[in-house]
N, C-alpha and C positions, 0 to 999 in steps of 0.2 A: 181789388185784386192786383197782384204783382204784375210787372211788365212781362211781355212775352219772352224777352231775352232772359230774365231771371227765372221764369218758369222752365224754360228749356235747360238752363243750367241745373236746376233742381232735378230734372228728369235724368240728365247725364250723371249726376252724382248718385242717384238711386241705382242706376245700372252698374256703375263702376263699383259701388260698395257691395251690391248684391252678388256680383260675379266674384269679387274678392272673397266674400263670406262663403260662397257655395263651392267654388272651384279650388281656391287656395293654390297649392303647389301643383295641382293637376287632377284631372278626372281619372283616377286610376282604374276605375271600373271599365271605362271605355278604352283607355290606353292598353289595358291588359288583354283585351280580346278583339279589338277592332283595328285593322290595319290603318296606318296613317293616311294612306292614299284611297281608302274606301269611300265611295260616295253612295248617297241614298236619298230617299224622299219620305216625307212624313206629312200627315194631314192633321189639322186641328178639328177634332170631332166633338160635336155638341151632344151632350147627354142630359140636357135639361131644357127648361122653357124660360124665356125672359128676354132681356135686351143685351146684345153683345157689346162689350167694351174692352179695349186694350189691343185691338188689332194694330193700330199705328205704333203703340208702345212695343209690341212684339217685333215689328219690323226694325225698330231701333235696336232692340236687344240682339237680334240676329246679325245686324250690320256691325254692331260693336264686337261681337264674338268672332265673326268671320265675314268680312265685306264681300266674299265670293258667294255667300248663300243667296239663293233666289227665292223670293216669296211670290206666289200666285194668289192674289186675293179674290175670294168669291163673295164674301160678306163684309161690309164696312162697319165701322163703329156706329152704334145706334140702331142696327138692324134687329128686328124681332127674330128670335131664334126658337127652334124646337128640336126635340130629340131626333138625332140622325143627320142634322145639318152639318155641312163641312164649311168652316170659316175660311180656311186657306190651306195651301200646300207650301211646304218649304223643301228645297232640294239643295244638295251640295255635299260637303264633307260630313260623313256620318258622325264623326267625333264632334264636330262643331254643333251639329243639330242637338246632340245629346247634352253638350255643355250648356246650351241655352235653354233646354227643355223646361227645367224646374222653375226658373225665373219667369219664363213666359207663362206657364200654367198658373203659378201662384198669383201673378199679377192679374191675368185675365179673369181668373175665377172670382177674385175679389172685386175687381173693377166691374165685371158684369153683374155681380150681385148688387153693388151700389147703384149702378145705372138702372137696374130693374126696379129697385125700391124707389128711387127718385122718380122714375117714369110713372109709377103708380100714383104718386102725389101730383105730378105734373098733369096727368090725364084727369085727375079728380078736379083740379083747379083751372082747367083750360078755358072754361067759359066764364071765368071771373077775372078781375084785375090782379089777383093775388098770385105772387110767384113763390116757389119753394126755394129756401136757402139752406146751404150746409152750415157747419160750424167748425170750430177748431178741435172738436172731439174726434180726432183722427188717430190712426196708428202712427206712433213716432217713427220718423224716418221715411215714410212713404206718403206724406200728406199730399204732395203734388199729384200722385196717381189717383188718390181717392177724390180729390176735388176735380180732377179731369173727368173721372167717371160720373160725377154729379152733373157736369155740363153735358156729357154724352146722353145722360138720361133725361135731359130737358130741364134741369134745375139751374139755379144761379149761384155763383160762388159768393160767399160772404168774404170778409177779410181773409187773407192768406195766413197771416201771423200777427205777432204783436207790433210789428214795425210799420205796417202799411195802412193802419187806421187806428183812431182813438176809440176805445169802447169803455165807457165808464160804467162798470157793473156795481153790484151791491157792496162788495168789499172796498172798491175804490171810494165809493160814496161815504161809507161808514168811516174808513180810515182818514178821509179828508175833512170830516166834520159836517157832512150833509151835501145834498145835491148842488145847491148854489155854490158852495165853497169848492166842490170838485170841478165844476164848470169854469169858474173864474180862474182857478189855478191852472187848469188845462189850457185855457185860451191865452193866459199870460205866458205859459211855457212855449206854446207854439209861436207866439210873436217873438219871444226872446231868442228862439233857436231857428227862426226863419223857416219853419216847417209848414207845409200845406197839406194837412191831413184832415179827412172828414171826421166828425165827432158824432158818435152814437151814445145816447145816455139811456140806461135802464131805469124804468119806473116800476115801483112795487105797489103803488096805490095812486089814487087820483090826486092827492095832495102833491106828490112828487111830480106828476105831470104838469100841474099848475105852476110849480116852481120852475121846471125846465122851460116852459113856454115864456117865461120872463126874459129869456136870453135869445139873442140872435146868433146865427151861425151854427145852429144844431142841425145836423144832417138828417138824423132819424131818432125817433123815440122807440125804445124797446119796451113793449107792453108785456111785462113778464108775469105769467101765472094769474092772469085775469080770467074771470068767467065770461061767458058770452055777453051778458047784459052790461057788465062793466067795460068790456072791450068796445062795445058799440058806443057807450057813453064817452070813452076815452077818444075814439076816432072822431066823434062829433066835436069834442072839446078842442082837439088838435086842429081840426078843420083845414087840413092841407098846409099848415105852417111848416111842418116837417114830414118826412116819410114816416110810415108806421110799420112796426114789425111785432108780430105776436110770437111768443115762445113759451116753453114750459110744458113738456109732456104731451105735445100735440101729436095725434096719431091719424092714421087714415080714416078712422071712424069719426074724428072730431074736426078734421081740417076744413071740410066744406062749411061747417057752421062758423068757424072763425073767419073764413074768407067772406062769408055773408055779412060779417060785421064791418067790412070795408077796409081791412088792413091791406097795405101794399105788399107785405111779405109775411111768410110764416117760416120760421127757422126750426130745423129738427136735427139734433145730434144723432138721432137714430139712423139717418141716412148712411152714416159711416161707422157708427159704433155697434150697431145691432143688425148685422146682415149675415146670411149663411151663403157661403161660396157656391156659385153655380158649378155644376159638374161638367168639366171640359177635359179632354184627353188629347195628347199628341201621340198618334199611332203611326208606326212605320207602314209604308205602302210598298207592296211588291213591285 
């Protein structure tokens, strides 16, 4: 995962770009009918059930739009929520609250959905050694938000992007001329460029696992689209020489069985690419 400073930079870029996209030259709806000096108060109303995520992000948005806005937090990120809960109150300039409203809601609804789905996996796996991982199957431009939500839900972040970890997948292997060739070329590349990056190698069958195990310096083997029996055999063959990760269409219905095979991680793109936003609203308070 990227360093905290880089992560914070990504969040700032998301806020800046989203406000640019949404507000442009001005929020004419508010400018037209709300006096500049009008003040107000609004509440973040929960209209769904799940895990709350995005409260800290909302605070950053409000601060960016107007440093004078005040947020009273009632529920923190990671809190279980149900219909009728109030997550926070925000007070200050009415125009500023409305300018920030849509970005706050869009982000929190999606982040809460991701945290809720991740939490379902995390709870399922909590009595095993297996952790749930996200992937790069994220919404372009807001990856940092979605990976943040995975952590809030109890998951673990995989690599953030192409630059912070080496991951040799099927196409890399095929284009390189095989597993061994891909590993050798990668290790030479890292030495030549003085790079210290972890290497994960995908295996599509037992023969590729045996080939990978010939090499030192492999951080993790990705056991891709194996059935339960073959996964157990693969874990036994690897025998702790590297970390292990199962992937390939693993669902809440199958995750426990894969965890029982002894893998260290299960990765699921569905945490971020297949969720339905939780219903949250920002409502004015009299």
